[in-house]
C-alpha positions in Angstrom: 51.2 -9.9 118.8 53.4 -13.0 119.3 55.4 -12.2 116.2 56.0 -8.6 117.3 56.9 -9.9 120.7 59.6 -12.2 119.2 60.9 -9.2 117.3 60.6 -6.9 120.2 64.2 -5.7 120.0 63.8 -4.6 116.3 60.4 -3.1 117.1 62.0 -1.1 120.0 65.0 -0.1 117.9 62.7 1.2 115.0 60.3 2.8 117.4 63.0 4.6 119.4 64.8 5.6 116.3 61.7 7.2 114.8 61.0 8.9 118.1 64.6 10.2 118.2 64.3 11.5 114.5 61.0 13.1 115.5 62.6 14.9 118.4 65.6 15.9 116.3 63.2 17.3 113.7 61.2 19.1 116.4 64.5 20.8 117.6 66.0 21.4 114.1 62.9 22.7 112.3 62.7 26.5 112.6 60.1 27.7 115.1 57.5 30.0 113.6 55.2 32.3 115.7 51.9 33.7 114.4 50.5 37.0 115.6 47.0 38.0 114.5 45.1 41.3 114.6 41.5 41.8 113.6 39.5 44.6 112.1 35.9 44.9 111.1 34.8 46.7 107.9 31.6 48.2 106.5 30.5 49.4 110.0 28.0 52.2 110.2 29.7 55.5 110.9 29.6 56.5 114.6 27.5 59.5 115.3 25.3 59.1 112.2 21.8 58.2 113.2 20.5 57.3 109.7 22.6 55.5 107.2 22.4 56.4 103.5 21.1 53.9 101.0 24.6 53.6 99.5 26.0 52.7 102.9 23.3 50.3 103.6 23.9 48.6 100.2 27.7 48.3 101.1 27.1 46.4 104.3 27.6 42.7 103.7 28.8 43.1 100.0 31.4 40.4 99.3 33.0 42.6 96.6 33.6 45.4 99.2 35.2 42.9 101.6 37.4 41.5 98.9 38.5 45.0 97.9 39.6 45.5 101.6 41.7 42.5 101.5 43.4 43.7 98.3 44.1 47.1 99.9 45.8 45.5 102.8 48.2 43.6 100.5 48.8 46.6 98.2 52.4 47.8 97.8 51.2 51.4 98.7 50.1 50.2 102.1 53.4 48.2 102.4 55.4 51.3 101.8 53.4 53.1 104.6 54.2 50.3 106.9 57.9 50.5 106.0 57.9 54.0 107.5 56.3 52.9 110.8 58.5 53.1 113.9 60.4 49.9 114.6 59.3 48.1 111.6 62.6 48.2 109.6 64.4 47.2 112.6 62.1 44.2 113.2 62.3 43.1 109.5 66.1 43.4 109.5 66.4 41.4 112.7 64.1 38.7 111.1 66.1 38.7 107.9 69.4 38.2 109.8 67.9 35.4 111.9 66.8 33.5 108.9 69.9 33.7 106.9 73.2 31.8 107.6 75.6 33.1 105.0 75.9 36.5 103.5 73.1 38.0 105.5 74.7 41.3 106.3 74.4 43.3 103.0 71.1 41.7 101.8 69.3 42.4 105.1 70.7 46.0 105.4 69.4 46.6 101.8 65.8 46.2 103.1 66.0 49.6 104.8 66.4 51.4 101.5 64.9 49.0 98.9 61.1 49.1 99.2 60.7 46.3 96.6 62.9 43.8 98.6 61.0 44.8 101.7 57.6 44.2 100.2 58.7 40.7 98.8 59.9 39.7 102.3 56.9 40.9 104.3 54.4 39.6 101.7 55.9 36.1 102.0 55.1 36.1 105.7 51.7 37.9 105.6 48.3 36.3 105.6 45.1 38.3 105.1 41.8 36.4 105.3 38.1 36.9 106.2 36.8 35.2 109.3 34.1 32.9 107.9 31.0 34.8 106.5 31.6 37.8 108.8 33.0 41.2 108.0 36.0 40.7 110.2 39.4 40.6 108.6 42.3 38.8 110.3 45.8 40.2 109.6 48.3 37.6 110.5 52.1 37.7 110.3 54.5 34.7 110.7 58.0 35.0 112.0 60.7 33.2 113.9 60.8 36.0 116.4 57.6 36.5 118.5 58.2 40.3 118.9 58.7 40.8 115.1 55.4 38.9 114.4 53.6 41.1 116.8 55.2 44.4 115.5 54.5 43.6 111.9 50.9 42.5 112.4 50.1 45.5 114.6 51.9 47.8 112.1 49.9 46.5 109.2 46.7 46.8 111.1 47.4 50.3 112.2 48.4 51.3 108.7 45.3 50.0 107.3 43.1 51.8 109.8 45.0 55.0 109.3 44.6 54.7 105.5 40.8 54.2 105.9 40.4 57.4 107.7 39.0 60.3 105.8 40.4 63.9 105.7 37.4 65.4 107.5 39.3 66.2 110.6 42.7 67.5 109.7 42.5 70.3 112.2 41.7 68.0 115.0 44.5 65.7 113.8 47.0 68.6 113.9 45.9 69.6 117.4 46.0 66.0 118.5 49.4 65.7 117.1 50.7 68.8 118.9 49.1 67.7 122.2 50.7 64.2 121.9 54.0 65.9 121.3 53.6 68.2 124.3 52.6 65.1 126.3 55.7 63.2 125.3 57.8 66.2 126.3 56.1 66.5 129.6 56.3 62.8 130.1 60.1 63.0 129.6 60.2 65.9 132.1 58.2 63.9 134.7 60.5 60.9 134.2 63.6 63.0 134.7 62.2 64.7 137.8 61.2 61.3 139.3 64.6 59.9 138.5 66.2 63.0 140.0 64.1 62.6 143.3 64.9 58.8 143.4 68.5 59.6 143.0 68.5 62.1 145.8 66.7 59.6 148.0 69.4 57.0 147.2 72.2 59.3 147.8 70.9 60.6 151.1 69.6 57.2 152.2 65.9 58.4 152.4 64.4 55.3 151.0 61.3 54.2 152.8 60.8 50.6 154.2 57.5 48.9 155.0 56.5 51.2 157.9 59.1 54.0 158.3 62.2 55.6 156.5 64.9 53.0 155.8 67.3 54.5 158.3 64.8 54.2 161.2 63.9 50.7 160.2 67.6 49.8 159.9 68.3 51.3 163.4 65.4 49.1 164.8 66.7 46.0 162.9 70.2 46.4 164.2 68.9 46.8 167.7 66.9 43.5 167.4 70.0 41.8 165.9 72.2 43.0 168.7 69.8 41.6 171.3 69.7 38.3 169.6 73.4 38.2 169.2 74.0 38.9 172.9 71.6 36.2 173.8 73.3 33.8 171.5 76.7 34.7 172.9 75.6 34.1 176.5 74.0 30.8 175.5 77.2 29.8 173.7 79.3 30.8 176.7 77.2 28.7 179.0 77.3 25.7 176.7 81.1 26.0 176.3 81.6 26.3 180.1 79.5 23.2 180.6 81.4 21.2 178.1 84.8 22.2 179.5 83.8 21.2 183.0 82.5 17.8 181.9 85.5 17.3 179.7 87.9 17.9 182.5 86.2 15.2 184.6 86.3 12.8 181.5 82.4 12.3 181.4 80.2 12.3 178.5 76.9 13.0 180.3 76.6 16.7 179.5 73.5 17.6 177.6 75.4 19.2 174.8 77.4 16.0 174.4 74.4 13.8 174.7 72.5 15.8 172.0 75.2 14.7 169.5 74.0 11.8 167.4 77.5 10.7 166.7 78.2 10.4 170.5 75.0 8.4 170.9 76.0 6.0 168.1 79.5 5.6 169.4 78.2 4.8 172.8 75.8 2.3 171.4 78.7 0.7 169.4 80.9 0.7 172.5 78.1 -1.1 174.6 77.6 -3.6 171.8 81.3 -4.4 171.4 81.8 -4.6 175.2 78.9 -7.0 175.4 80.4 -9.1 172.6 83.8 -9.0 174.3 82.4 -10.1 177.6 80.4 -12.9 176.1 83.4 -14.0 174.1 85.7 -13.9 177.0 83.6 -16.3 179.0 84.0 -18.9 176.2 87.3 -18.2 174.5 90.8 -17.6 175.9 92.3 -14.1 176.2 94.6 -14.5 173.3 92.0 -15.8 171.0 92.0 -13.8 167.7 88.3 -12.9 168.3 89.0 -11.5 171.7 91.9 -9.5 170.4 89.9 -8.2 167.5 87.1 -7.0 169.8 89.5 -5.4 172.2 91.1 -3.4 169.4 87.7 -2.4 168.2 86.7 -1.4 171.7 89.8 0.9 172.0 89.1 2.5 168.6 85.6 3.3 169.6 86.8 4.7 172.9 89.4 6.8 171.0 86.7 8.0 168.5 84.5 9.0 171.4 87.3 11.1 173.0 87.9 12.7 169.6 84.3 13.5 169.1 84.1 15.2 172.5 87.1 17.3 171.5 85.3 18.3 168.3 82.2 19.3 170.2 84.3 21.4 172.6 86.0 23.0 169.6 82.6 23.7 167.9 81.3 25.3 171.0 84.4 27.5 171.3 83.9 28.6 167.6 80.3 29.4 168.2 81.1 31.5 171.2 83.8 33.4 169.3 81.5 34.0 166.3 78.7 35.4 168.5 81.2 37.6 170.4 82.5 39.0 167.1 78.9 39.6 165.9 78.0 41.5 169.0 81.1 43.8 168.6 80.2 44.3 164.8 76.5 45.2 165.6 77.5 47.7 168.3 79.6 49.6 165.7 76.7 49.4 163.2 74.4 50.8 165.9 76.4 53.9 166.3 76.6 54.5 162.6 72.8 54.0 162.2 72.1 56.5 164.9 74.1 59.2 163.2 72.4 58.5 159.8 68.9 58.7 161.3 69.7 62.1 162.8 70.8 63.6 159.4 67.9 62.0 157.5 65.3 64.5 158.9 67.0 67.5 157.2 67.2 65.7 153.9 63.4 64.9 154.0 62.6 68.6 154.2 64.8 69.4 151.1 63.1 66.8 148.9 59.5 68.1 149.6 60.0 71.1 147.3 61.1 68.8 144.4 58.0 66.7 145.0 55.7 69.6 144.9 57.1 70.7 141.4 56.6 67.2 140.0 53.0 67.0 141.3 52.2 70.3 139.4 53.6 68.8 136.2 51.8 65.6 136.7 48.5 67.5 137.0 49.3 69.3 133.7 50.1 66.0 132.1 46.7 64.6 133.2 44.8 67.6 131.8 46.7 67.6 128.4 46.1 63.9 128.1 42.3 64.2 128.7 42.1 67.0 126.1 44.2 65.0 123.6 42.0 61.9 124.2 38.8 63.9 123.6 40.1 65.3 120.3 41.2 61.9 119.3 37.8 60.5 120.0 36.1 63.3 118.1 38.4 62.6 115.1 37.7 59.0 115.1 33.9 59.7 115.4 33.8 61.8 112.4 35.6 59.3 110.0 36.1 55.9 109.1 34.0 52.8 108.1 36.6 50.4 109.7 37.4 49.9 113.2 39.7 47.8 115.2 38.6 44.5 116.8 41.9 43.6 118.5 45.6 44.2 118.1 48.0 41.3 118.0 49.3 40.0 121.2 52.8 38.6 121.8 52.6 35.0 120.8 53.9 32.7 123.6 53.3 29.4 121.9 54.9 28.4 118.5 52.5 28.2 115.5 54.8 25.6 113.9 55.9 23.1 114.9 53.4 22.4 117.7 55.0 19.9 120.2 52.1 17.7 121.2 50.6 17.1 117.6 54.1 16.8 116.3 55.1 14.2 118.9 51.8 12.4 118.6 52.2 12.1 114.9 55.8 11.0 115.4 54.7 8.4 117.9 52.0 7.0 115.7 54.6 6.8 112.8 57.1 5.1 115.1 54.5 2.6 116.2 53.5 1.8 112.6 57.1 1.5 111.4 57.9 -0.6 114.3 55.0 -3.1 113.6 55.9 -3.1 109.9 59.6 -3.7 110.6 58.8 -6.5 113.1 56.3 -8.3 110.8 58.5 -7.9 107.8 61.5 -9.2 109.6 59.4 -12.2 110.9 58.3 -12.9 107.4 61.7 -12.7 105.8 63.6 -14.5 108.5 61.1 -16.6 110.7 62.3 -17.0 114.3 63.1 -20.6 115.2 61.1 -20.2 118.3 58.0 -19.5 116.4 57.8 -23.0 115.1 58.0 -24.5 118.6 54.8 -25.7 120.3 54.1 -24.7 124.0 55.3 -27.0 126.7 52.8 -29.7 127.7 51.1 -29.9 131.0 50.6 -33.6 131.6 49.0 -35.6 134.3 50.6 -39.0 134.7 48.9 -42.0 136.1 50.1 -45.5 136.5 48.3 -47.9 134.2 49.2 -51.2 135.9 51.4 -52.7 138.6 54.3 -52.8 136.1 54.4 -49.0 136.4 53.8 -48.1 132.7 53.1 -44.3 132.2 50.6 -42.9 129.8 51.2 -39.4 128.4 47.9 -37.4 128.4 49.2 -34.5 126.5 49.4 -33.7 122.8 51.0 -31.0 120.8 48.0 -28.7 121.1 47.8 -28.6 124.8 48.7 -25.3 126.5 51.9 -24.9 128.5 51.9 -25.6 132.3 50.7 -22.9 134.4 53.5 -23.3 137.1 56.3 -20.9 137.3 59.7 -22.1 136.1 62.2 -23.1 138.7 64.3 -20.2 139.8 67.8 -20.0 138.5 70.2 -17.5 140.1 71.8 -15.5 137.3 75.0 -14.8 139.0 75.8 -18.4 139.9 74.7 -19.7 136.5 77.0 -17.1 134.7 79.9 -17.9 136.9 79.6 -21.7 136.4 79.2 -21.3 132.7 82.3 -19.1 132.5 84.3 -21.5 134.6 83.4 -24.6 132.5 82.8 -23.1 129.1 79.5 -25.0 129.0 76.1 -23.3 129.4 73.6 -24.3 131.9 70.6 -25.3 129.8 68.2 -26.4 132.5 67.8 -26.7 136.2 65.7 -29.7 137.1 63.8 -29.3 140.4 63.9 -31.7 143.3 60.8 -33.9 143.1 58.2 -33.7 146.0 55.3 -35.9 147.0 52.3 -33.4 146.8 49.9 -35.4 148.8 52.2 -35.6 152.0 51.7 -33.0 154.7 55.3 -33.0 156.1 57.8 -31.0 154.1 60.6 -33.1 155.4 59.1 -36.3 154.2 58.0 -34.9 150.9 61.6 -34.0 149.7 63.3 -36.7 147.8 66.9 -36.4 149.0 68.0 -38.5 146.0 66.1 -39.9 143.1 67.8 -43.3 143.6 66.4 -43.7 147.1 63.0 -44.5 145.6 62.3 -46.9 142.8 63.0 -45.4 139.5 59.4 -46.1 138.3 58.2 -43.9 141.3 60.6 -41.1 140.4 59.4 -41.0 136.8 55.9 -40.8 138.0 56.7 -37.8 140.1 58.7 -36.2 137.2 55.7 -36.6 134.8 53.3 -34.9 137.3 55.6 -32.1 138.4 54.9 -29.0 136.4 58.2 -27.3 137.3 60.1 -30.4 136.2 58.1 -30.5 132.9 58.7 -26.8 132.2 62.4 -27.2 132.5 62.3 -30.2 130.2 60.4 -27.9 127.7 63.2 -25.3 128.1 65.8 -28.0 127.5 64.0 -29.1 124.3 63.8 -25.5 123.0 67.4 -24.7 123.9 68.9 -27.7 122.0 66.3 -27.4 119.2 65.3 -31.0 119.6 63.0 -32.4 116.9 63.4 -29.2 114.6 66.3 -30.5 112.5 66.2 -32.9 109.6 67.5 -36.4 110.5 68.1 -37.9 113.8 69.7 -35.9 116.6 72.0 -37.9 118.8 72.0 -36.7 122.4 74.2 -38.3 125.1 73.0 -37.8 128.7 75.8 -38.6 131.1 77.0 -37.9 134.7 80.3 -38.3 136.6 78.8 -40.7 139.2 75.6 -42.6 140.1 72.8 -40.7 141.8 73.2 -37.6 139.7 69.7 -38.1 138.0 71.1 -39.2 134.6 68.7 -42.0 133.9 65.6 -40.1 135.2 66.5 -37.1 133.0 67.0 -39.4 129.9 63.7 -41.2 130.3 61.7 -38.0 131.4 63.1 -36.1 128.4 62.2 -39.0 126.1 58.5 -39.1 127.3 58.4 -35.4 127.1 59.6 -35.3 123.4 57.3 -38.3 122.5 54.3 -36.3 123.9 55.1 -33.6 121.4 55.0 -36.1 118.5 58.7 -36.7 118.1 59.9 -40.2 117.4 62.3 -40.9 120.2 64.8 -43.8 120.7 66.2 -44.2 124.2 69.5 -46.2 124.3 70.8 -47.6 127.5 74.6 -47.7 127.5 75.1 -48.0 131.2 75.7 -51.7 131.2 77.0 -51.6 134.8 73.8 -50.2 136.3 70.9 -51.0 133.9 67.5 -49.5 134.9 65.4 -49.1 131.7 63.6 -52.5 132.0 62.5 -51.8 135.6 61.6 -48.2 134.9 59.4 -48.9 131.8 58.1 -52.3 132.8 59.3 -54.1 129.6 61.2 -57.1 128.5 64.1 -55.7 126.4 65.5 -59.0 125.0 69.2 -59.3 124.2 69.5 -55.6 123.9 72.8 -53.8 123.4 74.9 -56.8 124.5 73.4 -58.8 121.7 74.3 -56.1 119.2 77.9 -56.0 120.5 78.1 -59.7 120.3 76.9 -59.7 116.7 73.8 -61.9 117.2 71.5 -59.2 115.8 71.5 -55.6 114.3 70.8 -52.5 116.3 67.5 -52.1 114.4 66.3 -55.5 115.4 67.2 -55.1 119.1 64.9 -52.0 119.4 61.8 -52.7 121.6 58.6 -50.6 121.5 57.1 -49.3 124.8 53.6 -48.4 126.0 54.3 -44.7 125.4 53.5 -43.6 121.9 56.5 -42.7 119.7 59.0 -43.9 122.2 61.3 -46.9 121.6 64.1 -48.2 123.7 67.3 -50.2 123.2 68.2 -51.6 126.7 71.6 -52.8 127.8 70.6 -56.5 127.8 72.6 -57.5 130.9 75.2 -56.4 133.3 79.0 -57.0 133.1 82.4 -55.4 133.1 83.3 -57.3 129.9 80.3 -55.8 128.1 81.4 -52.3 129.3 84.9 -52.8 127.8 83.3 -53.9 124.5 81.0 -50.9 124.5 83.4 -48.1 125.5 86.1 -49.3 123.0 83.8 -48.1 120.1 82.3 -44.9 118.9 78.6 -44.5 119.8 77.8 -43.1 116.1 79.2 -46.3 114.7 77.3 -48.5 117.1 73.9 -46.8 116.5 74.4 -46.1 112.9 71.5 -48.3 111.7 68.8 -48.1 114.4 66.0 -46.8 112.1 64.4 -43.5 111.3 64.0 -41.4 114.6 63.8 -37.6 115.3 65.9 -37.8 118.5 68.2 -40.5 119.9 68.7 -40.2 123.6 71.7 -42.2 124.9 72.1 -42.9 128.7 75.7 -43.5 129.2 78.3 -43.0 132.0 81.6 -41.3 131.5 84.2 -44.0 130.5 87.9 -43.8 131.2 90.4 -43.6 128.4 87.7 -44.3 125.7 89.3 -42.3 122.9 86.7 -40.8 120.6 83.7 -42.4 122.4 81.6 -39.2 122.1 82.9 -38.0 118.6 80.3 -36.8 116.2 77.6 -36.7 118.9 75.4 -33.6 118.3 75.0 -32.6 122.0 76.3 -34.1 125.3 74.2 -33.2 128.5 76.2 -33.5 131.7 73.9 -34.1 134.7 75.3 -32.6 137.9 73.5 -32.6 141.2 72.7 -29.1 142.4 74.4 -29.2 145.8 77.2 -27.2 147.5 79.9 -29.0 145.6 78.5 -28.2 142.2 81.0 -25.4 141.5 84.0 -27.5 142.3 82.9 -30.7 140.3 81.7 -29.1 137.1 85.0 -28.0 135.6 86.8 -31.3 135.8 83.9 -33.3 134.5 83.4 -31.0 131.5 87.1 -31.3 130.7 86.8 -35.1 130.9 83.8 -35.1 128.6 85.4 -33.0 126.0 88.5 -35.2 126.1 86.2 -38.1 124.9 85.5 -36.1 121.6 82.4 -34.3 122.6 81.9 -31.1 120.6 78.7 -29.5 122.1 78.6 -29.9 125.9 75.8 -28.4 128.1 75.0 -28.7 131.8 71.7 -29.8 133.4 71.6 -29.2 137.1 69.4 -31.9 138.8 67.7 -32.0 142.2 67.7 -28.2 142.4 65.7 -26.7 145.2 62.8 -24.5 143.8 63.2 -20.8 144.8 60.6 -18.9 143.0 61.7 -15.6 144.5 65.1 -15.6 142.6 65.8 -13.9 139.3 65.2 -16.2 136.4 67.7 -16.9 133.8 66.4 -18.1 130.3 67.2 -21.7 129.6 67.9 -21.0 125.9 71.4 -21.1 124.6 73.1 -19.2 121.8 72.0 -20.5 118.4 75.5 -20.3 116.8 76.8 -22.6 119.5 74.5 -25.4 118.3 74.2 -24.7 114.7 74.4 -28.4 113.9 71.0 -28.9 115.8 69.2 -26.8 113.2 
């Protein structure tokens, strides 16, 4: 899961790509609908009490069932289906739907070429038995649901018709004649009903819910007229009220007070007036704030007057609209009265037409009953096959089915995403995969000198505390202004055992002994988490050979020395061999912070009394060595800043990381040339944005190539958005 999470973008890209291809395939693949009709064969003949031995032997015979399947697919039956009503139109429509080019002549040829018709229909036809039963399913697939239903029912009907014997020809002829007469009578009834309805529409004799439409219309117009007159009277009263109040310049009319805008404007006017009165008692009459509030008060009063004008205009429009509606309804009332009077004569004329239609409807019912009886008799006397069910119009596609298709696509997308992520991780391992989690260390003073033991190893889990919040907008703006990314925000250290928040905040690291500050840094989980982010961002300890890191700041009190020593102990706890070099010869602090005797230190190296390797001193912290300044003096600073750090520390021994605590010298040439990374410590206060750009420019002028910013003494704000402390790999390719 960790490898997949590191390759989550590739996983998401492959997963979404496969899902998109699945959706495209679902949309592009032709949709097929399946309509199925069922028949049952080898049934005992209806009306026969005793079955013959031959008939009893045929029941359940697999050979008989197989013969019925062959009959359904036979060309003879297909030609019978070809002559069924609507079949040729349906097959032609399906042919034109399935062909993109040259479909006109080939599809029209199906109407005359029975061979082409049989080949097309047979390719979409499926005939099978339902398990071990005697039921045969006749299914037809098509891109058009209506075609699938039509062909399946046509095949089923043709098969049933073919199975009938010729024992009832006379009844069949009579039934055919009756159905023909019924169709003619049905057409006459339809025409008569249409004529009656047309007469009703022409004369306006349509009936409503409770009465003829003319009567209901007259009642409706009367109700509308009453409502319109009431609305006009109400609008007139409201308009008169507004005009009377408007003439007196008041805004207390109920119609005006009901306006939300008037209420808001009056509230704003009250607020501005209160602010103006309060400001007038403190400021002079020509103060810009007084003048601005006066102008705002005038604008609100003007808006209030305009809104009252709008309310009066709206009331006038409402009155005019209601007055016009009353006049229009009165005209409609007169017309409706005339239409209601003439409708009575038309109702009498239509009664004779209705009586003739009822007589024909009775004849239709009698003929339909007789035809049904004859049809029943004809079916009783013949056939060993009967219908189970005709095909219904398919509403859901048979292929592709959305849910199974999408489920298969999602499963395939998940598999491909996992395979792609694991393959990418194997071919190109992520640098972050080799990193160990940040340690969670509990520091304790060993003795009065203040030495610190690191209780963490590489295998300890990362701290449980949440990282210090880093506002994304501020970090991005500062990085854009300086051209240097913010790699970490080290929080202000607090005393956890003190109850008072004010006394627990360290306003500056330098106000306490540096030994106490380091103790707090080691025990603070937020601080250690940010050091871990800084380690991962610079890839410290992951490259071959020693990485030289300069930690500097524009002035004292920025947390430079604390950051250097805390980062050195943090890296040493991970098993990195670390050398901390003190180049701040004007303000040395390593010996007091670590409780050691550093000997001649860096001044001895500059004087030539010993090599840098011999001046290195081991500390009580495993894997951590230091090279102290060895003294204080401006002369030593001139000797140090006149050289390049890489030349001075060229032979200090085999270390993974060399951390150099150094101030920013003036006019020091290529003092920082060939240094792998330069960390500029800036105090996280209100002047951070203004101080950062000049400092970064000054550091780059000393030959620094890779410059990053570490904001120190930052207030922890866990509710803010977090910004990753990692920096682009290409910007620090030299760090491995």
